[in-house]
Each structure stands twice: as C-alpha cells, then as structure tokens.
Backbone as CSV, one residue per row, in Angstrom:
resi,resn,N_x,N_y,N_z,CA_x,CA_y,CA_z,C_x,C_y,C_z
1,MET,20.246,39.252,19.167,19.059,38.412,19.028,18.803,38.033,17.578
2,SER,19.055,39.017,16.681,18.810,38.730,15.274,19.728,37.632,14.779
3,GLY,20.973,37.603,15.316,21.897,36.555,14.910,21.418,35.189,15.356
4,ILE,20.907,35.114,16.592,20.386,33.844,17.107,19.170,33.401,16.299
5,ALA,18.268,34.366,16.017,17.076,34.035,15.229,17.459,33.541,13.842
6,GLY,18.442,34.197,13.248,18.883,33.779,11.921,19.486,32.393,11.938
7,GLU,20.250,32.098,13.003,20.854,30.770,13.132,19.782,29.699,13.290
8,GLN,18.765,29.996,14.104,17.667,29.037,14.306,16.897,28.797,13.017
9,GLN,16.678,29.894,12.259,15.971,29.745,10.988,16.786,28.890,10.026
10,GLY,18.093,29.089,10.032,18.956,28.283,9.176,18.930,26.815,9.571
11,GLN,18.890,26.548,10.877,18.815,25.168,11.351,17.505,24.508,10.927
12,ARG,16.417,25.284,10.991,15.122,24.735,10.572,15.128,24.427,9.076
13,ARG,15.718,25.320,8.286,15.803,25.061,6.834,16.625,23.816,6.570
14,HIS,17.722,23.682,7.306,18.586,22.510,7.136,17.833,21.234,7.511
15,ALA,17.049,21.301,8.598,16.273,20.130,9.027,15.214,19.773,7.991
16,ARG,14.537,20.787,7.456,13.530,20.523,6.415,14.172,19.905,5.186
17,ARG,15.351,20.415,4.840,16.063,19.890,3.676,16.431,18.419,3.894
18,ASN,16.927,18.089,5.084,17.267,16.702,5.382,16.027,15.816,5.338
19,HIS,14.918,16.332,5.854,13.663,15.583,5.818,13.276,15.264,4.378
20,GLU,13.342,16.261,3.515,12.987,16.070,2.111,13.932,15.084,1.429
21,LEU,15.231,15.201,1.716,16.216,14.297,1.123,15.960,12.857,1.551
22,LEU,15.599,12.660,2.812,15.336,11.312,3.315,14.096,10.701,2.672
23,VAL,13.051,11.506,2.486,11.839,10.995,1.851,12.114,10.603,0.401
24,VAL,12.852,11.447,-0.317,13.194,11.150,-1.715,14.044,9.886,-1.790
25,ALA,15.052,9.789,-0.913,15.925,8.620,-0.918,15.148,7.361,-0.548
26,ALA,14.246,7.470,0.416,13.453,6.308,0.828,12.576,5.817,-0.317
27,ARG,11.952,6.748,-1.029,11.124,6.340,-2.162,11.961,5.605,-3.200
28,GLU,13.149,6.086,-3.491,14.015,5.439,-4.473,14.428,4.045,-4.008
29,VAL,14.902,3.953,-2.758,15.398,2.670,-2.239,14.262,1.671,-2.088
30,PHE,13.127,2.112,-1.550,11.990,1.208,-1.410,11.489,0.736,-2.770
31,ALA,11.521,1.618,-3.772,11.087,1.230,-5.120,12.006,0.159,-5.689
32,GLU,13.281,0.240,-5.371,14.260,-0.721,-5.885,14.246,-2.032,-5.117
33,ARG,14.084,-1.951,-3.775,14.316,-3.120,-2.937,13.151,-3.494,-2.039
34,GLY,12.065,-2.731,-2.091,10.923,-3.015,-1.224,11.001,-2.240,0.078
35,VAL,9.890,-2.218,0.824,9.812,-1.378,2.012,10.576,-1.943,3.201
36,GLU,11.187,-3.120,3.060,12.020,-3.661,4.130,13.500,-3.424,3.856
37,ALA,13.826,-2.576,2.899,15.229,-2.278,2.577,15.932,-1.653,3.780
38,ALA,17.248,-1.770,3.816,18.034,-1.274,4.945,17.914,0.244,5.078
39,LEU,17.635,0.709,6.275,17.532,2.145,6.516,18.887,2.828,6.368
40,GLU,19.954,2.082,6.614,21.289,2.643,6.448,21.536,3.064,5.008
41,GLU,20.997,2.287,4.066,21.154,2.627,2.655,20.405,3.905,2.321
42,ILE,19.240,4.090,2.938,18.465,5.314,2.715,19.226,6.525,3.233
43,ALA,19.783,6.403,4.440,20.561,7.508,5.004,21.772,7.819,4.131
44,ARG,22.462,6.772,3.673,23.641,6.984,2.828,23.278,7.707,1.549
45,ARG,22.180,7.282,0.916,21.785,7.906,-0.344,21.315,9.357,-0.142
46,ALA,20.751,9.631,1.028,20.326,11.001,1.332,21.494,11.888,1.729
47,GLY,22.658,11.268,1.983,23.835,12.039,2.362,23.845,12.457,3.814
48,VAL,23.150,11.674,4.677,23.112,11.982,6.107,23.469,10.732,6.891
49,GLY,23.674,10.898,8.195,23.955,9.765,9.052,22.678,9.063,9.480
50,ILE,22.817,7.833,9.971,21.648,7.075,10.397,20.978,7.742,11.596
51,GLY,21.760,8.453,12.420,21.186,9.176,13.543,20.239,10.269,13.082
52,THR,20.610,10.952,12.005,19.742,11.986,11.444,18.437,11.379,10.948
53,LEU,18.543,10.220,10.313,17.316,9.548,9.843,16.386,9.271,11.017
54,TYR,16.927,8.735,12.114,16.073,8.395,13.249,15.546,9.625,13.970
55,ARG,16.242,10.748,13.874,15.700,11.968,14.468,14.463,12.448,13.715
56,HIS,14.444,12.209,12.420,13.291,12.603,11.613,12.202,11.526,11.610
57,PHE,12.616,10.257,11.622,11.669,9.141,11.535,12.071,8.094,12.563
58,ALA,11.347,8.059,13.666,11.717,7.176,14.770,11.590,5.695,14.417
59,THR,10.704,5.374,13.456,10.491,3.985,13.050,10.420,3.890,11.527
60,ARG,10.562,2.685,11.044,10.405,2.440,9.607,8.993,2.820,9.161
61,GLU,8.008,2.505,10.017,6.631,2.801,9.677,6.411,4.298,9.482
62,ALA,7.084,5.120,10.291,6.945,6.571,10.155,7.482,7.040,8.810
63,LEU,8.555,6.429,8.343,9.117,6.779,7.046,8.197,6.317,5.919
64,VAL,7.656,5.129,6.057,6.706,4.627,5.069,5.492,5.537,4.984
65,GLU,4.997,5.976,6.152,3.833,6.853,6.182,4.123,8.182,5.473
66,ALA,5.338,8.701,5.627,5.692,9.970,4.979,5.606,9.842,3.464
67,ILE,5.997,8.689,2.946,5.908,8.447,1.505,4.448,8.253,1.095
68,PHE,3.725,7.480,1.899,2.322,7.183,1.603,1.480,8.451,1.587
69,GLU,1.880,9.433,2.413,1.125,10.675,2.518,1.023,11.390,1.179
70,ASP,2.040,11.202,0.323,2.028,11.848,-0.986,0.896,11.333,-1.871
71,ARG,0.454,10.096,-1.621,-0.542,9.480,-2.499,-1.914,9.347,-1.860
72,ILE,-2.036,9.651,-0.560,-3.289,9.378,0.133,-4.443,10.169,-0.448
73,THR,-4.188,11.420,-0.858,-5.257,12.243,-1.433,-5.808,11.607,-2.703
74,GLU,-4.923,11.081,-3.519,-5.339,10.435,-4.767,-6.142,9.173,-4.491
75,LEU,-5.694,8.380,-3.519,-6.407,7.155,-3.175,-7.815,7.451,-2.668
76,ILE,-7.926,8.431,-1.792,-9.231,8.776,-1.231,-10.157,9.328,-2.321
77,ALA,-9.597,10.108,-3.240,-10.415,10.656,-4.328,-11.000,9.531,-5.180
78,ILE,-10.213,8.511,-5.464,-10.697,7.368,-6.240,-11.827,6.666,-5.490
79,ALA,-11.620,6.435,-4.198,-12.628,5.734,-3.404,-13.910,6.560,-3.259
80,ARG,-13.772,7.867,-3.057,-14.957,8.725,-2.932,-15.770,8.746,-4.222
81,ALA,-15.080,8.847,-5.338,-15.782,8.876,-6.618,-16.552,7.575,-6.842
82,ALA,-15.926,6.456,-6.476,-16.595,5.165,-6.645,-17.782,5.041,-5.694
83,ALA,-17.613,5.515,-4.453,-18.696,5.423,-3.473,-19.896,6.282,-3.874
84,ALA,-19.641,7.351,-4.653,-20.720,8.250,-5.079,-21.387,7.786,-6.372
85,GLU,-20.824,6.809,-7.030,-21.369,6.302,-8.285,-22.660,5.523,-8.021
86,PRO,-23.791,5.890,-8.652,-25.066,5.207,-8.376,-25.103,3.747,-8.831
87,ASP,-24.391,3.411,-9.884,-24.357,2.028,-10.363,-23.284,1.274,-9.578
88,GLY,-23.729,0.411,-8.671,-22.803,-0.271,-7.779,-21.756,-1.116,-8.480
89,TRP,-22.161,-1.835,-9.515,-21.202,-2.702,-10.203,-20.170,-1.895,-10.976
90,GLN,-20.614,-0.876,-11.698,-19.667,-0.034,-12.434,-18.729,0.688,-11.474
91,ALA,-19.241,1.071,-10.301,-18.400,1.713,-9.297,-17.300,0.758,-8.842
92,LEU,-17.662,-0.491,-8.595,-16.688,-1.475,-8.145,-15.636,-1.738,-9.214
93,VAL,-16.083,-1.897,-10.454,-15.148,-2.168,-11.552,-14.176,-1.010,-11.727
94,ARG,-14.701,0.209,-11.758,-13.842,1.382,-11.943,-12.874,1.546,-10.774
95,PHE,-13.373,1.297,-9.576,-12.545,1.398,-8.378,-11.376,0.414,-8.435
96,LEU,-11.658,-0.841,-8.757,-10.599,-1.852,-8.830,-9.588,-1.512,-9.925
97,GLU,-10.079,-1.099,-11.064,-9.180,-0.755,-12.174,-8.239,0.386,-11.787
98,GLN,-8.780,1.431,-11.189,-7.957,2.596,-10.858,-6.984,2.300,-9.721
99,MET,-7.420,1.543,-8.731,-6.521,1.182,-7.637,-5.380,0.297,-8.127
100,LEU,-5.695,-0.636,-9.002,-4.662,-1.532,-9.519,-3.718,-0.808,-10.480
101,GLU,-4.229,0.171,-11.194,-3.357,0.988,-12.035,-2.304,1.697,-11.184
102,LEU,-2.725,2.211,-10.033,-1.773,2.858,-9.130,-0.763,1.857,-8.585
103,GLN,-1.251,0.686,-8.196,-0.350,-0.330,-7.674,0.678,-0.749,-8.721
104,ALA,0.225,-0.902,-9.959,1.123,-1.347,-11.021,2.181,-0.299,-11.351
105,SER,1.871,0.972,-11.124,2.796,2.033,-11.485,3.680,2.488,-10.324
106,ASP,3.406,1.995,-9.110,4.117,2.480,-7.933,4.363,1.314,-6.986
107,ARG,5.589,0.769,-7.002,5.906,-0.390,-6.177,5.784,-0.071,-4.690
108,VAL,6.193,1.122,-4.297,6.129,1.489,-2.891,4.687,1.485,-2.410
109,LEU,3.809,2.092,-3.178,2.394,2.124,-2.817,1.844,0.713,-2.719
110,LYS,2.215,-0.129,-3.646,1.748,-1.518,-3.657,2.176,-2.236,-2.380
111,ASP,3.432,-2.062,-1.981,3.922,-2.704,-0.769,3.216,-2.171,0.475
112,VAL,2.973,-0.870,0.512,2.312,-0.265,1.665,0.885,-0.781,1.795
113,LEU,0.138,-0.789,0.710,-1.245,-1.249,0.737,-1.333,-2.712,1.125
114,MET,-0.329,-3.483,0.736,-0.364,-4.913,1.000,0.021,-5.245,2.435
115,ARG,0.959,-4.478,3.002,1.536,-4.892,4.280,1.230,-4.011,5.483
116,TYR,0.703,-2.824,5.254,0.424,-1.932,6.379,-1.082,-1.706,6.475
117,PRO,-1.738,-2.345,7.458,-3.205,-2.305,7.543,-3.730,-0.964,7.999
118,PRO,-5.013,-0.667,7.728,-5.627,0.561,8.237,-5.581,0.590,9.756
119,GLY,-5.546,1.808,10.305,-5.600,1.948,11.749,-4.264,2.123,12.424
120,HIS,-3.170,2.251,11.659,-1.847,2.403,12.242,-1.149,3.622,11.641
121,GLY,-0.380,4.313,12.474,0.451,5.406,11.972,-0.252,6.747,11.933
122,ARG,0.480,7.757,11.421,-0.005,9.133,11.422,-1.226,9.323,10.539
123,LEU,-1.407,8.467,9.571,-2.516,8.640,8.643,-3.677,7.693,8.968
124,ALA,-3.809,7.383,10.258,-4.834,6.420,10.658,-6.225,6.875,10.257
125,SER,-6.527,8.169,10.430,-7.867,8.648,10.104,-8.146,8.552,8.611
126,ALA,-7.131,8.861,7.790,-7.298,8.750,6.341,-7.474,7.295,5.933
127,ARG,-6.719,6.416,6.551,-6.837,4.991,6.255,-8.224,4.480,6.662
128,GLN,-8.727,4.960,7.802,-10.048,4.537,8.254,-11.129,5.023,7.295
129,GLU,-10.983,6.243,6.786,-11.939,6.749,5.807,-11.921,5.877,4.555
130,MET,-10.719,5.484,4.125,-10.609,4.622,2.948,-11.349,3.308,3.181
131,ARG,-11.164,2.724,4.361,-11.843,1.457,4.644,-13.355,1.632,4.598
132,GLN,-13.866,2.702,5.186,-15.306,2.956,5.180,-15.835,3.133,3.762
133,LEU,-15.063,3.824,2.922,-15.464,4.001,1.529,-15.460,2.668,0.791
134,PHE,-14.447,1.847,1.060,-14.388,0.521,0.431,-15.634,-0.283,0.784
135,GLU,-16.021,-0.235,2.065,-17.193,-0.986,2.503,-18.467,-0.454,1.847
136,GLN,-18.554,0.859,1.662,-19.719,1.444,0.980,-19.806,0.949,-0.458
137,ILE,-18.667,0.897,-1.130,-18.646,0.441,-2.525,-19.151,-1.002,-2.620
138,LEU,-18.655,-1.852,-1.733,-19.083,-3.254,-1.750,-20.557,-3.381,-1.383
139,GLU,-20.999,-2.622,-0.377,-22.380,-2.725,0.090,-23.367,-2.326,-1.004
140,ARG,-23.079,-1.249,-1.731,-23.996,-0.817,-2.781,-24.099,-1.887,-3.877
141,ALA,-22.958,-2.439,-4.266,-22.979,-3.469,-5.309,-23.746,-4.700,-4.846
142,ARG,-23.630,-5.039,-3.558,-24.385,-6.184,-3.020,-25.880,-5.865,-2.974
143,GLU,-26.221,-4.672,-2.496,-27.633,-4.292,-2.374,-28.328,-4.286,-3.726
144,GLN,-27.605,-3.927,-4.772,-28.193,-3.881,-6.106,-28.196,-5.251,-6.786
145,GLY,-27.741,-6.260,-6.061,-27.775,-7.614,-6.585,-26.739,-7.902,-7.650
146,ARG,-25.691,-7.087,-7.721,-24.665,-7.277,-8.753,-23.433,-8.001,-8.233
147,LEU,-23.151,-7.836,-6.930,-21.993,-8.469,-6.306,-22.470,-9.587,-5.391
148,ARG,-21.809,-10.720,-5.446,-22.206,-11.848,-4.616,-22.236,-11.449,-3.146
149,ASP,-23.201,-11.991,-2.401,-23.466,-11.572,-1.025,-22.320,-11.893,-0.067
150,ASP,-21.531,-12.904,-0.368,-20.529,-13.354,0.595,-19.154,-12.713,0.389
151,PHE,-19.045,-11.720,-0.498,-17.761,-11.057,-0.734,-17.603,-9.925,0.279
152,THR,-16.552,-10.001,1.136,-16.379,-9.078,2.250,-15.160,-8.180,2.040
153,ILE,-14.957,-7.274,3.005,-13.826,-6.366,2.948,-12.504,-7.125,3.058
154,SER,-12.495,-8.213,3.830,-11.259,-9.010,3.910,-11.001,-9.740,2.595
155,ASP,-12.062,-10.139,1.899,-11.889,-10.744,0.584,-11.312,-9.725,-0.405
156,LEU,-11.719,-8.470,-0.249,-11.170,-7.411,-1.107,-9.673,-7.265,-0.870
157,ALA,-9.250,-7.325,0.398,-7.821,-7.246,0.704,-7.061,-8.398,0.049
158,LEU,-7.599,-9.598,0.138,-6.957,-10.753,-0.483,-6.904,-10.611,-1.998
159,LEU,-7.947,-10.034,-2.563,-7.969,-9.803,-4.010,-6.792,-8.912,-4.413
160,PHE,-6.600,-7.810,-3.670,-5.486,-6.923,-3.979,-4.149,-7.648,-3.832
161,TRP,-4.011,-8.447,-2.774,-2.752,-9.176,-2.582,-2.455,-10.105,-3.757
162,SER,-3.494,-10.710,-4.302,-3.284,-11.696,-5.369,-2.643,-11.077,-6.601
163,PHE,-2.743,-9.767,-6.734,-2.173,-9.118,-7.912,-0.692,-8.794,-7.746
164,THR,-0.192,-8.795,-6.526,1.191,-8.373,-6.288,2.212,-9.229,-7.043
165,PRO,2.208,-10.565,-6.880,3.194,-11.361,-7.635,2.987,-11.273,-9.140
166,LEU,1.730,-11.145,-9.574,1.450,-11.027,-11.000,2.034,-9.737,-11.562
167,ILE,1.797,-8.628,-10.871,2.334,-7.342,-11.330,3.854,-7.363,-11.342
168,ASP,4.455,-7.928,-10.287,5.919,-7.996,-10.215,6.496,-8.838,-11.352
169,ALA,5.862,-9.989,-11.624,6.406,-10.924,-12.610,6.262,-10.434,-14.041
170,THR,5.221,-9.644,-14.311,4.952,-9.245,-15.701,5.308,-7.783,-15.992
171,ALA,5.886,-7.102,-15.010,6.154,-5.661,-15.161,6.969,-5.342,-16.409
172,GLU,7.954,-6.176,-16.726,8.842,-5.898,-17.854,8.348,-6.500,-19.166
173,VAL,7.643,-7.626,-19.091,7.276,-8.342,-20.319,5.850,-8.068,-20.785
174,ALA,4.927,-7.855,-19.831,3.520,-7.615,-20.185,2.879,-6.801,-19.073
175,PRO,3.164,-5.499,-19.001,2.737,-4.675,-17.873,1.231,-4.554,-17.686
176,ASN,0.450,-4.930,-18.683,-1.010,-4.856,-18.559,-1.654,-6.220,-18.353
177,ALA,-0.856,-7.240,-18.078,-1.405,-8.586,-17.891,-2.383,-8.643,-16.724
178,TRP,-2.192,-7.764,-15.738,-3.091,-7.763,-14.578,-4.519,-7.465,-14.983
179,ARG,-4.741,-6.748,-16.088,-6.102,-6.420,-16.519,-6.860,-7.688,-16.932
180,ARG,-6.181,-8.617,-17.563,-6.816,-9.880,-17.940,-7.192,-10.682,-16.688
181,HIS,-6.279,-10.704,-15.712,-6.541,-11.393,-14.457,-7.742,-10.756,-13.736
182,LEU,-7.813,-9.434,-13.772,-8.930,-8.740,-13.133,-10.253,-9.126,-13.779
183,GLN,-10.274,-9.254,-15.093,-11.514,-9.604,-15.772,-11.999,-10.992,-15.355
184,TRP,-11.046,-11.935,-15.199,-11.438,-13.268,-14.727,-12.070,-13.167,-13.337
185,LEU,-11.449,-12.388,-12.470,-11.959,-12.255,-11.110,-13.329,-11.575,-11.076
186,LEU,-13.491,-10.528,-11.885,-14.774,-9.828,-11.912,-15.901,-10.746,-12.356
187,ASP,-15.616,-11.587,-13.333,-16.639,-12.530,-13.780,-17.069,-13.449,-12.632
188,GLY,-16.118,-13.806,-11.771,-16.436,-14.685,-10.646,-17.122,-13.982,-9.495
189,LEU,-17.089,-12.659,-9.491,-17.716,-11.901,-8.403,-19.182,-11.581,-8.673
190,ARG,-19.618,-11.782,-9.887,-21.015,-11.484,-10.219,-21.957,-12.429,-9.476
191,THR,-23.099,-11.898,-9.097,-24.082,-12.683,-8.358,-24.491,-13.941,-9.117
192,GLU,-24.712,-13.788,-10.413,-25.197,-14.931,-11.198,-24.149,-16.028,-11.356
193,ALA,-22.870,-15.694,-11.081,-21.811,-16.703,-11.207,-21.457,-17.331,-9.864
194,ALA,-22.083,-16.884,-8.784,-21.695,-17.326,-7.444,-22.087,-18.778,-7.181
195,THR,-21.180,-19.486,-6.509,-21.462,-20.824,-5.995,-21.207,-20.795,-4.494
196,PRO,-21.816,-21.690,-3.727,-21.661,-21.663,-2.261,-20.195,-21.793,-1.838
197,GLN,-19.791,-20.978,-0.869,-18.439,-21.025,-0.329,-18.383,-21.963,0.868
198,VAL,-17.332,-22.770,0.917,-17.133,-23.665,2.058,-16.368,-22.942,3.165
199,GLU,-15.343,-22.187,2.785,-14.518,-21.475,3.751,-15.116,-20.104,4.067
200,PRO,-15.175,-19.726,5.346,-15.681,-18.394,5.704,-14.645,-17.316,5.388
201,ALA,-15.095,-16.077,5.315,-14.178,-14.962,5.104,-13.294,-14.790,6.339
202,LEU,-12.107,-14.243,6.153,-11.218,-13.988,7.274,-11.821,-12.939,8.202
203,GLY,-11.689,-13.147,9.493,-12.082,-12.145,10.463,-11.007,-11.067,10.560
204,GLU,-11.309,-10.014,11.315,-10.380,-8.885,11.422,-9.029,-9.323,11.981
205,GLU,-9.026,-10.091,13.053,-7.768,-10.537,13.654,-7.020,-11.474,12.721
206,GLU,-7.743,-12.334,12.037,-7.103,-13.254,11.096,-6.454,-12.496,9.947
207,LEU,-7.141,-11.468,9.467,-6.606,-10.676,8.364,-5.316,-9.981,8.778
208,HIS,-5.303,-9.366,9.953,-4.099,-8.683,10.419,-2.963,-9.677,10.655
209,ALA,-3.290,-10.857,11.184,-2.263,-11.874,11.392,-1.685,-12.339,10.067
210,ALA,-2.545,-12.466,9.066,-2.072,-12.877,7.738,-1.157,-11.820,7.133
211,MET,-1.496,-10.554,7.320,-0.665,-9.467,6.802,0.705,-9.477,7.471
212,GLN,0.735,-9.723,8.776,2.002,-9.780,9.491,2.841,-10.967,9.010
213,ALA,2.188,-12.112,8.808,2.907,-13.292,8.324,3.492,-13.046,6.935
214,LEU,2.715,-12.373,6.079,3.189,-12.072,4.734,4.386,-11.142,4.789
215,ARG,4.315,-10.150,5.648,5.418,-9.203,5.782,6.683,-9.921,6.235
216,GLU,6.569,-10.786,7.247,7.728,-11.506,7.760,8.282,-12.482,6.720
217,GLN,7.381,-13.101,5.971,7.807,-14.049,4.940,8.617,-13.360,3.862
218,ARG,8.140,-12.204,3.395,8.850,-11.471,2.354,10.167,-10.917,2.871
219,LEU,10.194,-10.503,4.140,11.434,-10.020,4.730,12.454,-11.142,4.802
220,GLY,11.998,-12.351,5.165,12.903,-13.488,5.233,13.484,-13.844,3.887
221,ARG,12.663,-13.787,2.835,13.142,-14.082,1.490,14.147,-13.041,1.030
222,ARG,13.916,-11.773,1.400,14.806,-10.712,0.954,16.174,-10.837,1.609
223,HIS,16.195,-11.326,2.852,17.464,-11.446,3.563,18.187,-12.745,3.251
224,ALA,17.458,-13.742,2.742,18.049,-15.054,2.504,19.264,-15.032,1.595
225,PRO,19.259,-14.344,0.443,20.435,-14.343,-0.425,21.687,-13.828,0.275
226,ALA,21.518,-12.818,1.131,22.671,-12.256,1.817,23.300,-13.292,2.738
227,HIS,22.453,-14.081,3.449,22.980,-15.107,4.328,23.696,-16.194,3.528
228,LYS,23.112,-16.554,2.420,23.721,-17.598,1.590,25.043,-17.136,1.047
229,GLU,25.094,-15.879,0.621,26.316,-15.336,0.063,27.409,-15.296,1.119
230,ALA,27.028,-14.967,2.354,28.005,-14.884,3.430,28.606,-16.257,3.735
231,ARG,27.790,-17.323,3.635,28.299,-18.681,3.920,29.264,-19.151,2.842
232,THR,29.084,-18.660,1.614,29.958,-19.101,0.549,31.196,-18.227,0.484
C-alpha cells in the first residue's frame, strides 16, 4: 500500500509541476504574442504535449483565468482603496492611474481586462466584486458633483480600451505617454467641462457584443500575416 500511495503522491507532484510550467509558459507566450497565441506553442515551451495542456485547462479562457488569478488580489485592493476614499474625484483619479500603471506594465493583464468581461470563468465572483467597486467609485464622484452625470460603467470600459493602442505604440519610445492622455481625459470628465452628449452610453448587451467584436478583430489581424506568408 505504501508503494501505491507513494506512486500516487509522485503523480500528484508531477501534475502540479506541469500545471505550474504551463502557467509560466502561457504568461511568457501571451506577453509576447497576446492572449490569442497558439496553445501548441505554450505546450511546447512548457515541455509537455497539447493533451497535457487540455487536461489541466479545458479551454483557453481557463488558462487565461489561471494567469489572471495571480493579479486579482492586487486589482481588488486598488478598487477597494479607491471606493473607501471620501473624496470622490481624488479616488477616481488615483484609481485610474493605478489601474493604467498595471496595464502598462503587464500586457497579459491588459489583454484580459480588455477582452474578457466580468461574469465569466472561475473568478466570476471576484470580477463581479470589481465591477461593484468600480460603480461605487463612479457614483461617489457623481454624487459629489465632481464627475459628469452621464459617465457610466460602460464608458469606463471604453476609456480603458482607448489606452491599449497608445500603450502598445509608445511602450518602447515613451512608456509614460499614457499619463498625458489620461490628463486630457480627466479634464473632460469634470462636471464643469461637460457638454450635452448626443450618443447614449452602451447598454450591457452592446458592451459585451463590442468586446467580442474587438476580440475577433484582433484575432483576425494576428492571423493575417501567416495567411499572407503562406500564399507567397
């Protein structure tokens, strides 16, 4: 019996080791090529077969969630601190600055926040808490008359998306350029600077549809060079 128990313990250690190797490899590959990178490349870099990858992570989303789990505590801490700040405007400014600092320093996190909406995957409850905290931050700033009344949670999502191409384009030449862009946006969010909006904010279904379209669009662009190369 002791031999069988020892063998089982060894198998569990081996499985844990493979799990860790896959997460490390996924973070590296996703950082280099984005979260739509080939899973076969992740398995190869981890030194395992693609079957082993699927035994640990049945879907790409499950693998993304495993990586995201490493940062969720930090994200929630930032949001909680901002939600507890009595000055609504300063809370919003600090929250945006800290969230964008994380996005600028972590490509994988940036891709996950942009393309994987709250309410999906193993970390659904944590994602839902984040959304509730985000809404509290916006509500306090609006109630105190510092944030324009028509700025919604979907507008916040679009704001974050707008920084993605900027961060990508300036990462090597001016890594802090996003801070200047943020200041322009903050000036436009103040109540005293508000002008009437013609277009309504995106609804929940519209926001999710837009996220899906963005994901498919970026996936198509990433695969396009390979198709072109194959034709030549």
